[in-house]
C-alpha positions in Angstrom: 18.0 -97.0 22.7 19.2 -93.1 23.0 18.8 -91.0 20.3 20.2 -87.9 20.4 18.7 -84.4 19.1 19.6 -82.7 16.2 21.8 -79.9 16.7 20.2 -76.6 16.9 20.3 -74.4 14.0 21.1 -70.5 14.2 18.2 -68.7 13.4 19.5 -66.8 9.6 21.3 -63.3 10.1 18.6 -59.9 9.8 19.3 -57.9 7.0 21.0 -54.4 8.3 18.6 -51.8 8.3 19.7 -48.6 6.2 20.0 -45.8 8.3 18.5 -42.2 7.0 19.7 -38.9 7.7 17.2 -35.9 7.5 19.7 -34.5 5.0 19.0 -37.7 2.6 15.5 -37.1 2.3 14.3 -34.5 -0.3 11.7 -32.0 0.0 10.2 -29.9 -3.4 11.2 -26.5 -2.9 8.3 -24.0 -2.4 7.7 -22.1 -5.8 8.9 -18.1 -5.6 6.0 -15.5 -6.2 5.8 -12.3 -7.2 3.1 -9.5 -7.7 2.9 -7.8 -11.3 0.7 -4.8 -10.7 -1.3 -3.3 -13.3 -4.1 -0.2 -12.8 -5.0 1.7 -9.6 -7.3 4.2 -8.6 -5.9 5.6 -5.5 -7.0 9.6 -5.4 -10.5 10.1 -4.3 -12.9 11.3 -2.4 -14.5 9.9 1.2 -16.7 7.7 0.7 -15.7 6.4 -3.1 -14.2 3.3 -4.6 -10.6 2.9 -4.9 -9.1 0.2 -6.3 -5.9 -1.7 -7.8 -5.4 -4.5 -10.1 -2.6 -6.9 -11.1 -1.5 -10.2 -11.0 -0.1 -12.8 -8.8 2.6 -15.4 -10.2 4.0 -18.4 -9.2 7.5 -19.2 -10.1 7.4 -18.6 -13.8 3.5 -18.9 -14.5 0.4 -17.6 -13.3 -1.1 -18.5 -9.7 -3.6 -20.8 -9.3 -7.2 -19.7 -8.6 -8.1 -19.2 -5.2 -4.8 -18.1 -4.0 -5.7 -14.9 -1.2 -4.2 -11.6 -1.5 -4.5 -8.5 0.5 -4.4 -5.2 0.4 -2.6 -3.3 3.2 -1.7 0.1 4.7 0.9 1.4 7.0 0.2 1.4 10.4 3.1 2.5 12.7 5.8 0.1 12.0 3.6 -2.5 10.7 0.8 -3.3 8.1 -3.0 -3.4 8.5 -5.6 -4.9 6.0 -8.1 -2.8 4.3 -9.0 -5.2 1.4 -9.1 -8.7 0.7 -9.8 -11.0 -2.4 -8.9 -14.1 -3.8 -7.4 -14.5 -7.2 -9.1 -15.9 -10.4 -7.8 -17.5 -13.9 -4.4 -16.3 -14.7 -3.7 -14.8 -11.0 -5.4 -11.8 -11.8 -6.8 -10.4 -8.8 -8.6 -6.6 -8.1 -8.5 -5.3 -5.0 -11.0 -2.7 -3.9 -12.1 -0.5 -0.8 -14.1 2.2 0.0 -12.6 4.7 3.1 -14.3 7.4 4.9 -11.4 8.6 6.8 -9.3 11.6 5.2 -5.6 11.3 4.7 -2.7 9.6 3.0 -1.2 6.9 3.8 1.1 4.2 1.5 -0.4 0.8 0.6 1.2 -2.3 -0.3 0.1 -5.8 -1.6 0.7 -8.7 0.2 0.8 -12.7 -0.6 1.4 -14.8 2.7 2.5 -17.8 0.8 1.0 -21.6 1.8 2.8 -24.6 1.7 3.6 -24.5 -2.1 4.4 -20.5 -2.8 6.4 -18.8 -0.8 5.2 -15.2 0.4 5.5 -11.7 -1.4 4.6 -8.3 -1.3 4.4 -5.3 -3.5 4.9 -1.4 -2.9 1.6 0.0 -4.2 1.8 3.9 -3.7 0.4 6.4 -1.7 -4.0 6.5 -1.0 -5.0 9.7 -0.5 -8.7 10.1 0.7 -10.0 13.4 0.2 -12.9 16.2 0.4 -14.1 19.0 -1.6 -12.7 22.4 -0.3 -13.0 25.7 -1.2 -9.4 27.9 -2.3 -8.3 30.8 -3.4 -5.0 32.0 -4.2 -2.3 35.0 -2.9 1.2 36.0 -3.9 3.2 39.8 -3.5 5.1 39.4 -0.6 5.8 39.8 3.3 6.2 37.8 6.8 3.8 34.4 7.2 2.3 33.8 10.3 4.0 30.4 10.5 7.5 32.4 9.8 9.6 33.5 6.8 9.1 35.4 4.1 6.3 34.7 1.3 8.3 34.8 -2.0 6.9 33.9 -5.5 8.8 30.5 -5.0 6.8 29.4 -1.6 5.1 26.0 -1.2 2.3 26.2 1.1 -1.4 27.3 2.1 -2.9 29.8 4.6 -5.4 27.9 6.3 -7.3 29.3 10.1 -7.3 27.0 12.3 -4.4 24.5 11.1 -1.6 24.2 13.3 1.7 25.5 11.0 3.6 23.1 9.6 0.6 20.8 9.1 0.9 19.0 5.8 -1.9 19.1 3.5 -2.6 16.7 0.3 -4.2 18.9 -2.6 -5.4 17.8 -5.8 -6.9 19.8 -8.8 -7.5 18.4 -12.0 -4.7 15.1 -12.5 -2.5 16.8 -10.2 -1.7 16.2 -7.0 1.1 18.4 -4.1 1.7 17.8 -0.7 2.3 21.2 1.5 2.1 22.7 4.8 0.5 25.1 6.7 2.4 28.3 6.3 0.3 31.7 6.8 -3.2 31.8 8.1 -6.3 32.8 6.0 -8.2 33.2 3.7 -10.5 36.0 5.2 -13.4 35.5 2.9 -16.5 34.1 3.7 -16.9 30.3 2.7 -13.0 29.6 1.7 -11.2 27.1 3.2 -7.3 27.4 1.8 -5.1 30.0 0.2 -2.8 28.7 -2.0 0.8 30.7 -2.2 1.6 31.4 -6.2 4.3 28.5 -6.0 1.4 26.1 -5.0 -1.3 27.9 -7.4 1.7 27.6 -10.6 2.0 23.5 -9.5 -1.3 22.4 -9.0 -2.5 24.3 -12.4 -5.1 25.9 -10.2 -7.5 28.5 -12.2 -8.0 31.0 -9.2 -11.0 30.3 -6.9 -12.9 27.2 -7.1 -12.9 23.8 -5.2 -10.0 21.5 -5.0 -9.3 18.2 -3.0 -8.3 18.0 0.3 -7.2 15.5 2.7 -7.1 17.8 6.0 
């Protein structure tokens, strides 16, 4: 006897697969960061230690320990790293460097950021690296070797060899001033700079003695 085969069963319909766009995926935003600077020692003799202390903040809280922080100096249109450290508890850090090269350069503190926190930078002032120099002062009037008339308000120094207009940073006690070479001298053995009367007053210089110089 012929028995017909049962009719084929239709396959069950598959549930549609939802399409998820990139806009539907939520990512945790990276934390905003900021650098708070507390103390600094940026005027030093060559070979001595300059330093700066502060705190890294992530959002409204102190950063985690172990975050890298750098001290950078201006280098043309960019920056070069001169010291590096990692944060301690409470996001605190201390950066130190013992520069040998005389001069003045702008510095900043930099946190490069990571997968959970964005980068941040903070200008930290000017690092001045000095040496000791014997100085005196002079006043009166007359024409200066670099041009112009010497008056009681002329800011500058006399030096025998530095080109006219060279900027020199001088420090005496707790005072610092940056002035140009405006004249020639002094012509006394052992003395390197003659400060104009206005420069002497600005520094509170005693008359003859040692100053710190970046030249």
